[in-house]
N, C-alpha and C positions, 0 to 999 in steps of 0.2 A: 594743653593743660591736665592738669588732675583736679579730681572730681573736688579734692580737697584746699583746692588755690583758687577757686575761680574768686577775678577780681568784682565779677558782681558782690556774690558776697560779700567777701571779705567788708569792700565798699563796703554795701550795708549792715553790718557789723563795724563799723569804725576799724576795724581791722585795719596795717600799713601794704599798700597796694604798691604797682611800679608805675601805674594809672591810671587815669579815669573811666573806671568803665561806661560807656555807653549801650541803651538801647532807644526804641521808640514804639510810642504808642501807638498804636491801630500799621505796623510796621509788614504784619502781615495786610494787604489794602490793593485800593482799585490802583493807587497809581503807580503799580507793579504793572506789565503787560503779560506775566508770565502766570501774576494771580489770574490776570483776566480772560485769560483759556482755563485754568483750573475750573473757574466758577460755574466758564459757559456748558463745561462737559458734566458739569454737579447736576446745570439745569433752574438749580434758584439755591437764592442766599444761606435760608433755610435748611435745604438737602444741603447745599458745603458742609453748615456748621454739623452736621448729624453723619458725614459723611466719614468713620475715620483715617482711610488712608486717603481724602482728598486732603481733609484739612491736616492731615499731617504734612503731606505736601505741601502749602501757601504757607501751615507754619517754617519752615524751614529754608525754605525763601529768601527771605531776609539775613538770614545768615549768609549765606550762601556769594549772594549778588553783590549784597549792599556791603558784609564784614560787621556784624555788627557782634556783642557781645551777651547776649542772652537769644532765646526764641521761646516768643509770649507763644500759647497756647492760641493757634484761633477758636474761636467761639464768638458768644453773642452777653454779652451780659442780662440778659429776658428769656433764654432758653432754658434757664433753669423753672422759670411758672409754668412750662407746662403743665411739668411734673405737680402741677394739687393744681390743676381743673383749667386753667388761662389758654383760651383760646388763640393765638398771638402769630400772627401772619406779617410779612415786609414788604408795603405795595409803593413803594422796595423800604421808605421806610417804617419803626411800628408800630401796625394795629392793634387792637385789643378791643376783641369782639364784642365782650363781656367782660364790663368795667366792675368794681371793686367798690360801692362806694355805703354797705349799706352795714349794719352788725349780719346782719342775715348774709349778704355778702360775705363777711369773713368767715363766720362759722361754714360756711358752705366750702371753702378751703382745705384739700386734701391734705395727707401727714406729708412728707414731702421726703421720697425715697430716693439717695446718686443711686443706688447699684443696678432699681428699676428705670427711670426715667431720664436718668445722665450715664446709661452704660458708656454711650460712644464717648464721650469725655477724659472717662478712664480709658480709654481703647487707643485712644489722640495721644495724651502722655506717655502711653507705653512705645507706644509707633514711631514718637520722638525722640524722646531718651533709647530706644536701641537705633537708629537710622541717625542719628549723629553723632553716638560710640561717644558721649564726654567731652565736644571741643564747646559745649556752654552750659554754662544750665539752661533749666526750663523754667519759665511762669506761670502758671496760674491762676488764673483771674476769677470774680466774680461780686458782681453788682451792691453796692451797701444799701442795707432794709430802709432808710427813705429814698434812694433814688427807686428804686424798686417799690414802693409806695406809690410815687409821680408817676410812676408810668403805667401802673396797674386805676391808677382814681380815674387819670384824665383820658384813659382808654389810649393812648399815643404821647406823642412831643405835641410841646404844645410849650408857650411861650408868657403865661400865666399863670400857670398855678391855680387856679381860681378854685376849681375842687378839690383841691388838696388840700390846701391851707384852707375851705368850710369845712372840710371835713376835720384837721390836726386843730382846731381851737376853737369849732361850734363843737364837737364829740370825743375830746382832748382821750374817753375813757377807750374809745373803736379806733383811733391814730393806735396808742399807745398795743392795743392791746392787736391790731395786724401788723404795726412793729415787734412785736414781741414774736411773734406766728413766723415773718421772713427771717429776723434774726437764728435764730433753727434753723430756719432754711440753707442761711447761708454757711453758719458752721458746719453742716455733713455737707455742704457742697464743698467747702473748702476741704476740711480733711479727706474726703474723698478723693481727693484732687492731691491731695499728698500725699495719701495713702498709695497711691500710684506715678508718683513718680514728681511730683513740682516740688523744683526743687526753691522757689519765694512765692507768696501771692497775692496778690497785688487785689485790695476791697476800692471798687470805683464809686464814691460818691459822688456824681458830677450836678446832681441839683443840688447839695446842702448848703451850698451859698446864698441860696434866696431868704436863710432864714438868720436872724438878727441875732449874737454869743448869747443871750438870754436865750431863744425861745430853740437855737443848737443844743446849747445843756442840755436842758428839759428833754426835748424828743429824738435826738440825736447820739452825743457823749454816751447817754447806757451802756447804749443798747454798739456801735464800736467796740468800747470799752469788751465788754462780755463775747463779745464775737472773739476780740485776739486773745482774749483769755482764752477761752475754747477752743484756740487751736493746737493742736499739736506739733514737738518737734519745734518746741520754743527753744533759742539762742541754735536752732541746725536750719531751722527752711525760714528766710525775714519776712517779716511783715509789714505793706507799704499800703500806707493811707492816702489819699487822690482824692480832694475838691476844686472841682476848676472856683476860680472866683471865693478864693481860701483867704484875702489878706487881711478880712479882721476873725477867720477864726483863730490862724495861725496855735498862738497861747494854749487853749483851750483842745487843739491838735494834736499839739509835742504830749500830751496827758494820756490819751487811750489807748496805749499799750504798742502800737504801733512801732518798731526798728528805724522805718522808713517813711517821713514825709513827702508828699510826690505835691513841686507849685505848679504854679500856670506863672502865663510870661510875664502878669500884672507889674509883681512882684519884686525886691532887687534882692537877689540870693546872698548876697552878700552883707544886706542889713538882717535876712530873715537867719543866716548864721551867725551870729551875733546874738539873736534873738531865741532863738530855740538852740539852736546846735548844741547844746553839752549836752543835753537830753535826745535828740532824734538823728541819722545822718536824715540828707537833702537828696531828692528827686528831680530833675529840671533841669534850666526853664526855660531856655529859649524861646520865639514866638513861632506860630508851624507859619506865620509868614513868610520870616526870615529866608523858607523855600525857596520863595520866587524870585529873590531876587539871584544878581550876582553871586560867581561861587565867591572873589574876589568879598563882597559884603557877608556872605553866609562864615567864610575861614575871618573876618575879623570881627563878629557879630560872635560868633563859636565859641574864642579865644577873652571877648572882654566876658563870658561868663562863667571860664575859667581862672578867670584873673579874678576876679570879683567873690567864688569862692577858697579858692588858697590853695596850696600847694598839701594841704590834710587833705586826709580820709576821710572818705563819712560822704562824698560828694558822687550818685549815680547822674553821667548826663543824658539830658531826657529835651526832649519839649514839653509844653507849660499846655501842652495838648496836645490830640491824637495826630497823626501827619494826616492832610489833606489831598485825597484821590485824586487830583489836575498836577500834584507835584512833580517835577522829574528824578527821574531816581537820581543819576550824577549830581546832582542840589545834594541832595542825601547821605551818597555816597560822599561828598567834597565834607558835609560837616561832622562825620564819621572817622575820616581818615585824618581830619583837625585836631579834635579829639583826641586820636590817640597818639596822633605825633608831637600835639603842643603840650600834652600834660605827663608828661615823661618827668618821670620824678631824676 
């Protein structure tokens, strides 16, 4: 397939396609024994992220093993934060030992230079492009400012987001200052990826769904719009925006400048297509837990999603969230093969 007619890119821009393209969030990961072997060789998750040769190897594994239609660069949304002075580790989840909670903490964040602090990302993208020789497009990604802010303020994973909400609502001027700095980081980081070979970029805003539509409009939407407006190669490199738990935010998300909106599994893709499908392409959105079911159920549910969207272009098949580490790879193969055969136009 030539680089001018990738199914993924055509579907993202709602151009005619011969079938629905398919890839999976976290497709380079622990559900594959081949990944686990390379991860052990690297020594740690963070070392794997920063090793271009090994990161490129695990990025490409799902293309060869599962048969997906895209390669997503192996990395983590939090690694760029190291470049602004964040003390980050994974044990195994992310832990930030110097959280950001005051004005002085925000002022002390260093300027982000992707060529210095994430040079390994540029090397990973170049290696992937070289090694796959045009067999599939390469996806880059970043964490959105609010989601990055949640980790920075909370100091790692959380279920309450109490410190984040306290900062944003009690001290909105500090919140906007932090969001501004993280937006600049995200713009520079994604443009660096595009410069080094990313052919589609996805912005992960995992925690934005905790906010109401009013708060989303105030604290998030202006920054997401700014980021997408500032990315290079518009109309050539599609821009994807994903929010987990986003059903109440979809009308606003459709106005942010993304070419594609990623959906979690809690929404009916047919209804969402009627709601915002005239503005953007849609990505998703089968429940990740379906991959624990029998192949017959996986095939049935995959066909249901495809039927709900219909035969129009503008659909990229994906899970509604990242694949779980315990999934049998053969079950993912069954889903991918069903998409490829059932969606033929």
